[in-house]
N, C-alpha and C positions, 0 to 999 in steps of 0.2 A: 427426203429431198435435201440436197446440199445447199449451202448458201448461194453458190453460183447458179444452181438450177432455179432456186426461188427468185433470184435477181432477174434471170432471163424471163421468168413468168411474170414478174412484177412489171418489167419494162413493156411486156406485151399488153398488160392491162392498161398501163399509162398511155401507150400508143393508141389503143382502142378508144379510150376516153377522150384523148386529144382529137382524134379523127371525128368523133361523134359530136364534139362541142366546139370545135375550132379554137380550142385553148392551146397555149404553149404547153410543152411537155411538163415544165415546172409547175404550172397551175393545175394541170390534170393530175399530176402526182399528189399534190396537196389535197385535191378533191377526193381522190380514191382513199387516201389514208384517213383524212379527217372524217369522212362519212362512217368509216368503220369504227373510229374512236368514239364518235358520238353515239353510234348504235350500241356499243359495248358499255357505255356509261363512264368511260375513262375520262372524257372531257364533257362539259355541259353543253357545248355547242361550237359552231364554227361559222363566222361571217368573214368572207374573203375581203381583204383590204391590202392590196400590194403596194409597198412603198420602199424604195431604196434610194438613199441620198445622204452624202456626207457623214459617214459613220453611223447611219441609222438604217434599220430594216425592220419591216413587219410584213407578214403575208396574210394574217388573219387574226381574229380576236373573238372572245366571248366574255360577256360580263354577267356575273351572278350577283345580283343586287343583295339578296338576303345574306350572302356570305361576304359581301364587300370584297369579292375576289375577281381579279381580271386575269383571264388567260390570253397570253399573246402567243402567236405562232410564227416560227421562222422555218423556211424550207432550205434544206441543204441537199440539192439534187444534182447528181453527177451525170446520170444517164449513160454511164459506161458499162460495157459488157463484163468487165472485171470488177470484182468486189473491192471497193475503196475503204479507207480507214478514216474514222472520225476521231480526231485527237482532242486532248484537253485544251490545246491552244485554240482550236476551232470553237470549242464550247465557250471558252472565256470571251472570245471575240463576239460570238452570238449574243452573250449576255450583255456585253458592253454596248452593242448596237441597240438592243432592246431598252436598256436603261436610258440611253441618250434620247431615243424616240419618246419614251414616256415623259421624261423631264421636260423636253421641249414642248410636248403637247399640253402638259399640265400648266406650264408657264403661259400658254395662250397664244404664242406667236407662230406656232407651226401651221395653224389653219390658214394663215395669210400667205403661206409660201407654197401651198399645194393647189392643185386644180379645184376650183369651186365646183361642188356637185359630185366630186369623186367620193368613193367609199372611205378613203383615208382622211379626206376633209371632214366627213361626218364623224369619224372616230376622234380626230383631233379636237373638234368642237365639243364633243361629248366629254372628253377627258379634261378639257379646259374648265368645264362646268362642275364635274363631279370627281375629278381625279384625286383630289385631296382626301376624299372619303374612302379610297381604296386602301385596304389594310394588308392585302396579300396579292402578289403577282406571280403567276406560274408561266415560265417561258417553255413552251413545247417546241422542241426541235424535231422536225420531220425529215428524216434522212434515208437515202437509199445506200448509204455507207454502213459499215459495221463498226460499232463503238470499239475503240482500241482497248485491249486488255490492260494497258497501262493506266487507264482511267479507273481508279478505285472508288472515288467519291465524286458525286456531281456537285457543281457549284451551288452554294446556298449562302445567303447573306441577309442581314437586316440593315436597311438604309432609310433614314428619316422615319423611324418607327414603322417601317413597312417591310414585310417579309418578301424576299425574292427567292424563288426556287426554280431549278432547271429540271425538266423532264425530257428524256431522250427517247424518241421512237425511231430506233435504227432498223437496219435490215432484219435483224433477228426478231425484234419485237413486232415489226410489221408482219413478218412471216407467221408468227404465232397468232397475231390478231386476225389475219385474213383466213387462216385455216381453221381456227377454233372459235373465233368470235371474242376471245379474251386476250388482252395484250400480255398478261403475265399472271401466274397463279396468285391467288390471295392466300397468304400464309401469315397467321398471327402467332408469333412466338412470345408468349407472355413473360417468360423468364428473361429473354433478351431485351424486350422492350421496357419491362417494368421491374425487373429484378426478382420476381417471384411468380409462382403460379396462382391461379384463381380458385379458391375453395369452391367445391360444388357437391351436390347431393344427387347420387344416382336415383332415377325415378322408376324406370322399367328396364334396366339393363338386361341384356340377354335375348331381346327380341330378334326375330328372323330378319326383319326389314330395317329396323332402326333401334338405337339406344337413346334414351331421353335423360336429361339432367336438369337440375335447377341450380341457379347460381345468382349471385349479386355482383354486378360489376361497377367499380367506381366511375363516376361521371367523367373524370379527367382521362381515364383509360379509354373510355368509349369515344371521347372527342378526339383523342390522338389517333385511334384506329381509323376513324372517319376522315381525319386529316390526311392520312396516308393513302386511303383507297377511294374516298369520296363516294359518288353514286354507284360505283361498282359493287359496294357492299349490299345494296338494295336489290332484292330479287326483281327480275325484269318487270313483272306486273306491278309491284309496289313502286318501282321507280317511275313508271308511266303515270300512276295515280298521283304520286307526290309532286311530279313536275307540272301537273295540271291544277294543283292546289297551292295555297300559300305555304311557303316553306317553313316559316317560324311561327310556332304556336305561342300566343301572348301569355297564356296561363303558365306554360312551361317556363318561359323566360322570367316571369314574375316570381315563380317559386324558387328558381335557381338563385336569383339576385337577392331575394328577401328572406326566404325560408328554405335553404338548401337541405337542412336536416329533415324536412318534411316531404322531400321529393318521393321517397319510397312509398309513403302512405298515400300521396295524392295521385301518383302516376301508375298506369297499368303495366308498365315495363315493356319489354320487347320479346318477340319470339324469333328464334334464329335456327338455321340448319347448317350443317357442316358435312363435308365428305369424309373427313378423317379427324380424329382427336387423339392426343397423347396425354396420359395421366401419370401422376406420381403419388402413391399413397404416402401420407404424412401423419403418422399416429392414427388418430381416430377420424381423420378427414381425408378426402381425396382432392388433390390439386390438379387443375386443368392447366397443362403447360403449353399446349400448342394446338392450333386449329388450321385445317386446310379448307379452302373454298367456303369461307364463312359467308352466309347470305341471310340478311335480315328480312324476314317474311311478314312481320307485323311490328310496328313501332318505328317505321322509317322516319316519320315526322318527329318523333321524340329524339331519335339519334341526331338528325340534321339540326334540330333546334338547340340541343346541347352544344353542338359544335359551333353554331352561329353565335350563341351567347359568349362562348370562349373567344371567338375572333372579333366580333363587333363590339361587344361590351367589355372585352378584356377581363372577363370574370376570373377571379383568382380563388374561388371557393368551390370549384368543381370536385375537389377531393372530398368534400363533405357530402356530395350528391351520391346516392346509391340507387342503381337501376336494377330491378329484378329481370332476369333473363331465363327463358325456357329454351333449352338447346336440344335439338334432335340431330343425332349423328346418323346420316342415311348412307346405306351401302352405295358405292360408286355406280354400280350398274342400274340402280333404281332412282338416281338423283333426278333425271329428267321427268320421270313419272310421278314421283312422290312429292318433291319439293313444291311444284305448282299446286298440288292438292292441299298441302299443309298451308300454303299461302292463302288459298281460297277460303279454307275453313277458319283460319286464324283471323281473317278480315270479315267474316260473315256478320259480325255485329257492328261493323263500321259502315259509313256511307260509301260503300264501294260497289260499283255496278258490275254486271257480267262483262261489260266492255273492258273493265280494268284487268280482266284475266283472258283477254282476247288472244294472247299468244298461244293458247292451248285450244283454240276454237277449231271445229272441223272444217271451217272455211279454208284454212291453209292447206290441208291435205287434199281438198278437192281441187284447188287452184294448182297445187303441185302436180296432181294427176293429169289435169288438162295440159300443163306445160310440158309434160313428158310424152304425151300421146297425141296431141293435136298438132298437125303439121301446118306451118304457116306457108301460104303460097309463095312460089319463087318470085323474087323481086325482078323488076324489069331488067332484061339483059342477062338473066341467069336461069338455069334449069334446076337449080338446087333448092328443094324444099327444106325448111329448117324448123327448129323449135325455139320458143321463147322460154328460157330456163328460169323457173321461179325458185329462188332460194328461201325455203321455209325457215332454215337456220343458216347463219353465215358460215361459209366454208364448204357448202354442199357442192358447188360447182367445181372447186379445186379437188375435192375428195373424189368426185365422180370419175375423174380421169387420172388420178395420181398413180394408180396401179396398172394402168393399161400399157400395152406395148406401144412403141413410137407410132406404128402404123394405125393402131386402134385409137390412139390419142388424137392423131390428125383427123381421123374420121369423126370422132366425137366433136372436135372443135369446128368442123365444117357443118355438122348437123346442129350444133348448139353454139353459134357464134358468140364470142364474149360480149359483143356490143348488144346482144339480145338477152343479157342477164338482167333479171329484175328481182327486186327485193320487196319486203312488206312495206317499207317506208316509201318506195317508189310508187306502188299502187295507191297508197294512202294520199300522197301528194297530188297525184293525177286526179283521183276521184274527188277529193275535197275541192280541187280547182274547178272541175266541171259542175260541182254543186254550188259554185259561185261563192266560195268562202276563201278568197285569196289572202285575206288578212290572217286567217288561221294557218294557212300554209306558210306564210311569212314568219310565224311564231316558232317555226322549227319542226324537225321531223317528229319528235315525241308528241307535240301538241296536235299536229295534223293526224298522227297515227291514232291518238285517242278519239278524235272526232270521227275518223273513219271506222274505228272499232265500234263505236256507238251506233253508227249507221248500219253496218253489216249485222251486228247483233240484233238490232231492232227489226230488220227485214228478213232475217234468216228463217224464223218460224221453226217448225218441227223438222222439215226436210231440206230447207235451203233451196226451194224450187226457183227462186228469183236469180240464183247464181249458177246458171247452167253454162253450156259451151258458148252460146252467143254472148253472154255477159263477159266471159273471158276474152273472146275475140274483140268485143267492143272496148274493153279497158286496155287491151294491147293497142288497138287503133288509137285511142286517146293518148297512150304513152308515146306512140310514134309522132303524133302531133306535138306533144310536149317537148320531146327530144329534138325534133326538127327545128322548132322555134328557138330552143336553147342554142343550137348551132348557128342559126341565122342571125340571132341577136349578137352572139359572140363575134361574128364576122362583120357586123355592120359598122360603118365608119362613124356613126353617131353614138355608138355604145360607150357609156361611162363605166369604167371598170368597177365591179363590185356589186352592181344592182341587177345583174342578169336574172337571178332567181326570182326577185320581186317583180321585175318587168314581165317575165314569162307568165307567171301565175296570174297576175292581174290582167294581162292582155287576153289570155284564153278565157278567163272568167268574164271579161267585158263582152267579148264576142258571144259567148254562150248566153249571157244575160240578155243581150240584144235579140238574139235569135228566139229565145224563149218567149219574149214579148210578142213575137210574130208567130208563135206556136210552131217553131222550127228548131232544129238542132243540127250540129255537125254529124254527118253520116260516118260514124266511126267504123262501122262494119265495112264500108266501102274502102276506108283507109286500110283496114286489115287485109282486105282482098288484094289491094295493090301493094301493100307493105311500104307505102310511101304516101306523102301528101301531094296534092296538086299544086301547080304554079299559082292558080288563082287563090287558093287557101293560104299559101305562103305569103303572097303579096298582101292579102287582107290583114293577116296577123302582124306582119312587119309594119304596116302602116299604123296599126293600132299601137304596137309596141313602142314606136318612136314617140308617139304622143304620151303614152303612159310614163316613159322614163322622164320626159320633160316635166310632166305634171307632179310626179311623186317628189321630185327634187324641189320644185317651186312651192308646192303646197306644204312641205315640211317647213320651209322657211316662213311661209305665211302664217302657219299655226305655231311658230316659234319652237319647233322641235329640232334640237341640234343634230340628231343622228337620223338620217333618212331611213336606214334599215329599221330602226326602232319605230319610226312613224308608220312604216308599212305594216307593222303588226297590229295597228289600231283599226277598229271598225270605221272610225271617222275618215281614215284614208280611203277606204273603199267607197264610202258615201260621197266623198269629194270627187273621186274619179267618175262615179256614175253621173254626177252633175256636170262635170267639166269636159270630159272627153266625148267627142262626137264620133260615133261609129257609123261609117258609111259603107253600105254593102253594094258591091258591083253586081251587075246582072250575071256575069260569068261565074259567080260564086254559087249560083243556084244548084249546079250539078253536084256540089259537095255537100248539099244539105238534105235533110229528110224531114217530112212533116211529122208533127207530134202524134197525130192520129195513126199514121202508118207505123211509127215507132212503137206505140203502145200495143198495136195489134201484133207486131212481131214479138214483143215481150211476152204477151199472153201465150202465144204459140210456143215460145221457148220454155215458159214455165210448165206447160203441159208436157212437153217433151222431156224436161228434166224430171218431172214426177214419175213418168214411165220408167226412165232410167233408174231412179231411186228404188222403184218397186222391183225392178229386175236385179239390181245389186243386192237388195234385201233378200230376195228369193234365193239368189246364188249363195249368200252367206248361210242362210238357214239350212238349205239342202247340204251344203258343204260340211256343216257341223255334224249332221247325221242324227237319226232318230234316237240313237243310244244316248248321246249327249243331252238331248232335250228331255229324254225320259229321266235322266239323273237329276236334271234341274227341276223337273216337275215333282219328283219324289221329295227333293229337298224342300221345295216351296209348300208342299202339302203337309209338312211336319211343323210348319210355323204359321205366322199370321202376316207375313210380309206382303203377300200378293192378294189382290182383289179377286172376286169370283170371275170377272171377265178376263183378267190376266191369266188365271188358271186355265180357263177355256182355251185361250190361244196357245198356251204351252202344251196343252193336251193335243191340239191339232198337230203341232210340230212333233210331239213324241210319237204320234201314231201315223206319221206320213210314210208313204211307200213310193215305189217307182211310178205307180199309176196315179197317185194322189199326193200332191204337195200343197203347202199353204199358198194362198194367193199373195200378190204383192202387198196389199194393205195388211193382210194377216201377218205376213213376215215382218213388216214394220213394227207391229204391235208385239210380236215375239221378241224382237231385238230390244225394244223398250223394256220389256219385262226382264230380259237378261241383264240389262244395265242396272236395273233396280236391284236384282238379286245379287250382283257383284258388290254393290254398295253395302247391301245388308249382310254380306259375309259369305256368300256362296263361293266355293272353290271347286275347280275341276278335279 
């Protein structure tokens, strides 16, 4: 895809987001790009805060307290069909506007010049309180232009003992980000960065799937690498776990500051994977010169803590710290399969739950299957049935149509409208909201995703019967409610810019909480069937939303919390709203509701139906494999001690099946379970 073709596609995405949320195109563009950046780990978060005034500009921010790092965001959106150029002059101007904004906010006078209650007012107040403790500021410029080839080095400076760095997410970087889920390749060139290679010891070189090495990396090297790539270095499951825990380990910090020479003895080190490695023999040792796609699968907290000590404590003795590293170089075609497994086993002795490895859960493939095969009813005024396209991995939607003819691509987009694209974090946000945990949703995508993962993992069981087609339809119905309220709040005259996400999740949670006390709920299946919300439901939610916005702003002030967005992350905020906001339900809302008893009955029926479908799928798989395959597996199992007698019996049934006699559904489930066990134990076809 050329730059021009991607730009056209990007502008379509922005237009779809703008139409769905009632946002200006500039805001919609920031939302599309920032979501992808957060999902990839390239930035720690994004809170919208639009402000342009007298040589100042900011469009959003994220503060990482453990790293004393402030991320500021500026949008450079042209919206033109021709590719524009982003010059060094523009970059310098962006940096100057960000500096002026930060300095004015830290001085404390800016909060008196902006609208009270606005998101930039919250940010200005927060910076007035803690801005002096910030040691690093990263200005992220989001642009639909292409960075000029004349720009060789991005602006970087140190001012008032504070580091300033500019990061540009231009048309090319955004294209890579949206199609692959990664903004840029992770390449560690030890020779260029540190002047020499890293001595290493081959451990099992020559394997078919991976090569393993042992090495020891200096602490200052590791900190500099983390400074360059941040959370992207951490394998996705590790990143999710780390973001849900305390970032800095006090024991690690104490060792670095007081006994750096003992770090190797006290610390377990890190485990990492890479897609490619380049070596250089040097006498009796092997030097590791270069790594591609480095991922830390165990030891993420160690890595982040070393970096934090360097930044916050300004430690100058990291060159004395030595960190042992186990490196596995995995074949590129096996990365998605093997790296998550290495991560799982490497963390098996830590307090890491199955939910921390949820990105590999069968839930995602089931929802993906529903999203490709279940037709949504035609919306009012249309005859076209559609799909809600679930992206199990970022970029699936774009890739699904990238090689189609123009006519087929139009057909695909009609059947899979871009506005009906959903991702893992979307489902997480909606589910955690209707579970009445809006404070968790307000903590960001990764926190709500972890909570959601724990819920699904805990309820999945052996077959996931609770997550059938009706569950899928219901969660899409809830998504429609969520997105509709986002659009309505964005267009309301009382809306204070910047708090829409908090207002929406708290409003839906408040209504859900009130209905549960009456043993009722919103009938999300009815919303699915109509593919729209009713006027009565919209009016009820908007009435609640107006009260919610007023209260979250005033209660933050009452509890002396400078930043309203930060206040919304606290459980106390939710408790306050439950006590303060009076939810009144009109009689005309009854038609949008369902009694809890009726809903539970429907759930039980859906579980039974999903169990039957699971049995059919299992039978289809076992029969499709054929008796010859199962005979081979049975023979392999009989030569060892891996299988129990009952597992051997089920394999025998599969091995002896014929056209007249095949294993039952439950038998097939047990056969598949035995096969999974055999594969783990070393069985190969």
